[in-house]
N, C-alpha and C positions, 0 to 999 in steps of 0.2 A: 030845470033850466029856465030862466026867466026870458021873456021876449026881448029885453034889452041885451041880454047876453047873446041871444041868437042873432039879433040885428048887428051886434058888434062883430061877430064871427063872419057874418055874410059880408059886411063892409070890408073887413080885413082880407077876405078872400078876393073880393073884387079889386081891391088895391094891389094885392099880390099879383093878380093876373093882368093888371093894367100897366104897371111900370116894370121895366127890365133894364139891368145894367150889364153891358157886354165888356168883359176884360180885354186888355190890349192884345193879348196873345191868342184870342179866339175869334172865330167867325161864326155867327149864329144865323141859322136858316129860319125865316119866319113863314108860317103858313096861315092863310086866311080861308076859313071854311074848308080846310083840307087841301087847298091849292097853294102852290108856291107863290109867295108874296114878295120875297126879296131876301137879301142877305144883310143883316144888321152889322154895321161896323162897330168897333169898340166905342163905348160911351153909353149915355142914358137914352132910352127909347120908351115911347108910349104905345101901348097896345089896346085894341078894342076888346073889352072883356067879353069872354065867351065866343068871340069871333076869331081873334088872332091868337096864335100860340107859338111857342118856340118848339120846333120839331127836331132840329139837329144842332149840335155844337161840334166844331172842328178845331183842332189844334193847328195853328198856322206856323208854328215854329218847325224847324227841321227835326224830324223824328228818326230814331234808330230802331230798326226791327231786327231781331235775332232770327236768322234762317237756320232751322235745325239741321243737324248732320244727316246725310243720306248716302247710300251706296251708289256710286257711279262706275260705269264701265268705260275704260279708256279705249283708244283706237287699237292698241295691241292686246286687248282682252284681259286687262288687269283690273281687279276691283280695288277701288279707293273710296274712303269715307271722307266726304267734304262738307264743311259747314262755312257759314259766312255771316256778314252783316250788310244790311241794305239801308242806305240813307235816303229819305224822301221828304217831300214837303207838299202840303195841300196848296194848290194855286187857284182852284176854282171850287168854292164851297158848294155851289149848286150841283155840279156834276159829281162831286165827291159824295153828295147825299143821295142823288137819284140815279147816277150812272152805274153804281155798284152797291151791293148790299153791305159789304165790309171790305173797304179797300186795303186794310192792313193784312187780313188773312189772304185776300186775293194777291197782294203784292208778294207775300212770302211764298205762296204756292207757285206763282209765276217765276220767281227767282229760282226755285228748286228745279222746275222743269227746264228752264233755260240753261241752268248750270249743268244738268245732266246732258243736254244736247251739245253744249260747248265742250264739255270734257270728253264726250265721245268722238270729237273731231281731232283730239290730240293724243299723242303717245305719253307714257308716264313721264319720261324725261322732259318732254316739252311742257308739261303742266307746271313743273317746278321752275323751268327756265323762262317760260312765257307767262308768268303769273299776272303781271300787269296787263298784258294784252288780253288775257282771259277775263279779268275784271272789266276792262273796257267793253268787250263784246257783250257781256251780260248786261251792263248798264244800257248799252244801246238797244238791245232787243227788249228789255223790260220796259224801258222808257217809251219805246214805240207802241208796245201793247197796252200800256197803262195810260196813254194820253186821253182816251175817252172818259177816264175816271176822274179827271181833274187833278191829278197829282203829277209831280215831277220827281223822277228818280235821279238823285244827284250823283251817287257813286255806290259801288259795291266792293266789298273787301272780303277775300277768302281768308278765313281764320286758320283753319287746319286742313291739311291734306294727309290722310293717314292710310297708307296701303295695308293690306292684310298681313298677318303675321308671317305667312309663308313667303310673301313677296319681300317683306323686310329682311327675312333670313337670306333669301337669294341675293338681294341687293348688298347685304353685308359681305357675303362671300365674294361677290363681284368687286366690291370696293377693296376688299383685302387683297384680291388678286391684282387689282390695278395698282395698289400701293406697292406690292412686292415687285411688280414689273417696273414701276418708276424707280424703286430703290436699286434694282439691278442695273437699270439704264444709267442711273446716277453714278453707281460704283464703277461701271464700265467706262463711262466718260471720264471719271476722275482718274482711273488707272491709265487710260489713254493719254490724258493730259500730263500725268506724272511721268509716263514713259517718254513723251515728247520733250518735257522739260529736262529730264535726266540726259537724254541723248544730246539735246542742245547744249547742256552744261558740259558734257564730256567733249563734245566737238569744240566748244569754245576753249576748254582747258587744253586740248591738244593743240589748237591754234596758238594759244598763249605760250605753251611749252616750246613749240616749233619756232615761234618768233623769238622767244628768249634764247633758245639754242643758237639760232641764226645770229642774233645780236652778239652772243658770247663769242662765237667763232669770228665774227667781224672784228670784235674788240681784240681778241687774241692775235688775229692776223695783223691788225693795225699795230699792236704792241710789238710783235716780232719784226714787222717791217721797220718800225721806228728804231728798234734795238739794232737791227742789221745796219740801218742807215747811220746810227751813232757809232757803231763799231767800225764801219767802213770809213767814216770820217776820221775817227781816232787813228785807225791804221794808216790811212793816207797821210795824216798829219805826222805820225811817228816816222813813216818812211821818208817824208820830205825832210824832217829834222836829221834823220840818219844820213840821207844823201848830202845834206848841207854839211854835216860833220865830216863825212868822208872826203868831201871836196876840199876841206881845209888841210893845211900842212900837218902831217902825222896821222891823219884820219885813217888812211889805208892800213897803217901799221896797227892802229888801235882796233880796227875791225878784225884783222887777222888774229891779234892777241885775244880778242873776245871769243872768236871761234875756237881757238885752241883751248881756252879755259872751259868753255862749254863742253867741248869734246872730252876733256880730261875728267870733268865732273860726271858726265854721263857714263864714261867708261868705269870710273871708280864705283859708281852705284851698281852697275851691272855685275862687276866682279865681286862686290860685297854680297849680293843676293844670290849669285849662282852657286850651285853645289859642285860644279866641275870647273876647275881652273884651266882656262885656255892659254893664258899667258902668265908669267910670274906676277905675283901680287905686288912686288916692289914697284912695278910700273905705275901703280896708282899714285906714287910719290913723285912722278915726273913733274907735276905742277910745282912742287917745291924747287926742283932743279931750274925750271923755267923762271920762277920768281927770283931765284938767286942770280941767274943770268941777267935778268932784267935790271936788278939792283946794281950789279957789277957794271953793266953798260952805262947806267945812269951816272955812277961815280966817275967812271973813266971820262965820260963826256963832260962832266963838270970840271974835272982837272984840266982838260984841254982848254 
């Protein structure tokens, strides 16, 4: 290797150590002779060769860390396997560099311990129903503990809550019993409502029938009353006409003659239907005799 080549390599190394470009999404920690010298913002920076160096680089965007699943014991002594996701961001590059060795691993471990503690305060049913509150409690506790590390915990999300197989089997039986109970209650309620509806229908039908029967009787009574009224009016009218006819000359004789004719007709009918003769049958012809007498009287009266 020639001296020129060696000199070129040395110059290239010095230039490489002298200039640094920090990307927009990073924060770079500068050290001078092993001591903290500052945080380089995104852009182009000049370093003193062999004196300054870039010691740490931090991602300033929001980061998502996967919290591995672990076994937790609930308040009612049930084992559940829980995992989640934690969202955090570096807000102080210096404290993130010197306050903790590895803030990512520390944050994951802190989330696990906090999650075990919070799950132990709740029963199994509360873990599912108060999931949002559980996430909020974990974020609050982890953010408080990680403040010296220069990071900000934004949120925590529980991904899965998995009870043991035995617990799942027990829960399935409990849910099946609960469904059967609800089904029986529903059927009983439906039967009760059906009985009530039927009784109300029968009651209304009886009311309608009674009202219809009442109206029918009223209509019949009104019809009979009207019939009697008309008959009485017709009878009164006929009686008045008969009375008027009787009051005229010859009316009395006509009435007597009408009575005699009616008597003879009734007597002839009785004698014709009777098996025993009470009087001679020839008496049924008396009507002819009276008719002859009537005609004879009329002729005599005309001659006079």
